[in-house]
C-alpha positions as CSV (number, residue, x, y, z in Angstrom):
1,X,28.2,27.4,23.3
2,X,25.2,29.7,23.0
3,X,21.7,28.4,22.2
4,X,21.7,29.8,18.6
5,X,25.0,28.0,18.0
6,X,23.6,24.7,19.3
7,X,20.6,25.1,17.1
8,X,22.7,25.8,14.1
9,X,24.8,22.6,14.8
10,X,21.7,20.5,15.3
11,X,20.0,21.8,12.1
12,X,23.2,21.2,10.2
13,X,23.3,17.6,11.3
14,X,19.5,17.0,10.7
15,X,19.3,18.8,7.3
16,X,20.7,16.0,5.2
17,X,18.0,13.6,6.7
18,X,15.2,15.8,5.4
19,X,16.7,16.2,1.9
20,X,16.5,12.6,0.8
21,X,14.9,12.2,-2.6
22,X,11.4,10.9,-2.6
23,X,10.8,7.2,-3.5
24,X,10.2,6.7,-7.2
25,X,6.6,5.8,-8.1
26,X,7.6,2.5,-9.6
27,X,9.6,1.2,-6.6
28,X,7.7,-1.3,-4.4
29,X,5.2,-1.1,-2.9
30,X,3.3,-0.2,-6.0
31,X,-0.6,-0.2,-5.9
32,X,-3.3,0.3,-8.4
33,X,-7.1,0.0,-8.5
34,X,-8.5,-3.3,-9.8
35,X,-12.0,-3.6,-11.2
36,X,-13.5,-7.1,-11.0
37,X,-16.4,-6.1,-13.2
38,X,-13.9,-6.1,-16.2
39,X,-13.4,-9.8,-17.0
40,X,-10.4,-10.4,-19.3
41,X,-9.1,-6.9,-18.6
42,X,-5.3,-6.9,-18.3
43,X,-3.7,-4.7,-15.6
44,X,-0.1,-3.7,-16.1
45,X,2.5,-2.1,-13.8
46,X,6.1,-1.4,-14.5
47,X,8.3,-1.7,-11.4
48,X,11.9,-1.2,-10.4
49,X,13.4,-3.6,-7.9
50,X,16.3,-1.9,-6.2
51,X,16.7,-4.5,-3.4
52,X,17.0,-8.2,-4.4
53,X,14.4,-10.0,-2.3
54,X,11.2,-12.1,-2.5
55,X,8.3,-10.0,-3.9
56,X,4.6,-10.8,-4.0
57,X,1.7,-9.8,-6.3
58,X,-1.2,-9.3,-4.0
59,X,-4.9,-8.7,-4.6
60,X,-6.7,-6.7,-1.8
61,X,-10.5,-7.0,-1.4
62,X,-12.3,-4.4,0.7
63,X,-15.9,-3.6,1.4
64,X,-15.2,0.0,0.7
65,X,-12.1,2.3,0.1
66,X,-10.1,2.0,3.3
67,X,-8.7,5.5,2.8
68,X,-12.2,6.8,3.4
69,X,-12.1,5.5,7.0
70,X,-8.8,6.7,8.4
71,X,-9.9,7.4,12.0
72,X,-9.4,4.3,14.2
73,X,-11.1,4.2,17.6
74,X,-8.8,1.5,18.9
75,X,-6.3,-1.1,17.8
76,X,-8.9,-3.8,17.2
77,X,-9.3,-3.8,13.4
78,X,-11.3,-7.0,13.1
79,X,-14.6,-6.0,14.6
80,X,-17.8,-6.7,12.8
81,X,-18.3,-3.1,11.7
82,X,-15.1,-3.1,9.6
83,X,-14.6,-6.6,8.4
84,X,-15.8,-7.5,4.9
85,X,-18.6,-10.1,4.9
86,X,-16.6,-12.7,3.0
87,X,-19.6,-14.5,1.5
88,X,-20.9,-11.3,0.0
89,X,-17.7,-11.0,-2.1
90,X,-17.2,-14.5,-3.4
91,X,-14.8,-15.5,-0.7
92,X,-15.4,-19.0,0.5
93,X,-14.3,-21.4,3.2
94,X,-13.1,-24.6,1.6
95,X,-13.2,-28.2,3.1
96,X,-9.7,-27.9,4.5
97,X,-10.7,-24.8,6.5
98,X,-8.8,-22.3,4.4
99,X,-10.5,-19.2,2.9
100,X,-10.2,-18.4,-0.8
101,X,-11.7,-16.2,-3.3
102,X,-13.8,-17.6,-6.2
103,X,-11.7,-16.2,-9.0
104,X,-9.2,-17.1,-11.7
105,X,-6.2,-14.8,-12.5
106,X,-3.4,-15.0,-14.9
107,X,-0.1,-13.5,-13.5
108,X,2.8,-12.8,-15.8
109,X,6.1,-11.2,-14.9
110,X,8.4,-9.9,-17.7
111,X,12.1,-9.2,-17.0
112,X,13.1,-6.2,-19.1
113,X,16.8,-7.0,-18.8
114,X,16.5,-10.6,-19.9
115,X,13.7,-9.7,-22.3
116,X,11.6,-12.7,-21.4
117,X,8.7,-13.7,-19.1
118,X,10.1,-15.3,-15.9
119,X,6.6,-16.5,-14.8
120,X,3.3,-17.0,-16.4
121,X,0.8,-18.7,-14.1
122,X,-2.9,-19.3,-13.8
123,X,-4.0,-18.8,-10.1
124,X,-7.3,-20.5,-9.1
125,X,-9.2,-19.7,-5.9
126,X,-6.3,-18.0,-4.2
127,X,-6.2,-18.3,-0.4
128,X,-7.2,-15.2,1.5
129,X,-6.3,-13.8,4.9
130,X,-8.1,-11.0,6.8
131,X,-6.9,-7.5,6.8
132,X,-8.4,-4.2,8.0
133,X,-11.8,-3.8,6.3
134,X,-11.2,-6.8,4.0
135,X,-9.1,-9.7,2.9
136,X,-6.0,-10.1,0.7
137,X,-4.7,-12.9,-1.4
138,X,-1.1,-13.4,-2.4
139,X,-1.3,-14.4,-6.0
140,X,2.3,-15.2,-6.5
141,X,5.7,-14.7,-4.6
142,X,9.1,-15.1,-6.1
143,X,12.7,-13.9,-5.6
144,X,13.6,-11.1,-7.9
145,X,17.0,-9.6,-8.6
146,X,17.7,-5.9,-9.1
147,X,16.1,-4.6,-12.3
148,X,13.0,-3.5,-14.1
149,X,10.0,-5.7,-14.5
150,X,6.5,-5.6,-16.0
151,X,3.7,-7.2,-14.0
152,X,0.6,-8.2,-15.9
153,X,-2.5,-9.5,-14.1
154,X,-5.6,-10.6,-16.0
155,X,-8.9,-11.4,-14.3
156,X,-10.2,-14.4,-16.2
157,X,-13.3,-15.2,-14.2
158,X,-14.8,-15.2,-10.8
159,X,-17.8,-14.7,-8.5
160,X,-20.1,-11.9,-9.8
161,X,-20.1,-10.5,-6.2
162,X,-16.5,-9.5,-6.7
163,X,-17.6,-6.6,-8.9
164,X,-19.1,-5.0,-5.7
165,X,-15.8,-5.1,-3.8
166,X,-13.2,-2.2,-3.8
167,X,-10.1,-4.0,-5.0
168,X,-6.5,-3.1,-5.4
169,X,-3.6,-4.9,-7.0
170,X,-0.3,-4.5,-5.2
171,X,3.3,-5.4,-5.9
172,X,5.4,-5.4,-2.7
173,X,8.0,-7.2,-0.6
174,X,6.7,-10.6,0.5
175,X,5.9,-10.9,4.2
176,X,7.0,-14.1,5.9
177,X,5.2,-14.9,9.2
178,X,5.4,-13.0,12.4
């Protein structure tokens, strides 16, 4: 078989892989900006769950937009230059040694198929974990079946320092351990 023939066969096999439709904008993970200076502001996202699993509503707290700092010098992302100073953003260490953010959120999830809210919870001082340039808090995790949902998160109150943080609200598959 000549080289051009081999290339034609190879391209014919690889072509369908490159023609997959792009992921819809409302399929997890879905992320939106969140402004902690807007107390009582409701943030709403419509999502489509295609794969029944456990999903989480997560709040990410950064010292600045992580997309502005894409060049990494090494694999150590927890050095002092990149980590958020947790005390500067209302994130505290509690008596039991856990970290949490001084904030109060209301999280509601509406199932469009069942036409009812499947959860409506007030989250107080959610526990945080470190991440590149910041921290994140899983506000709620629950198993969801295939379907369409409306996620509503309202920031009810919190540390004034949170208004200085770059924050995003995320709906994604839940992560369980290592």
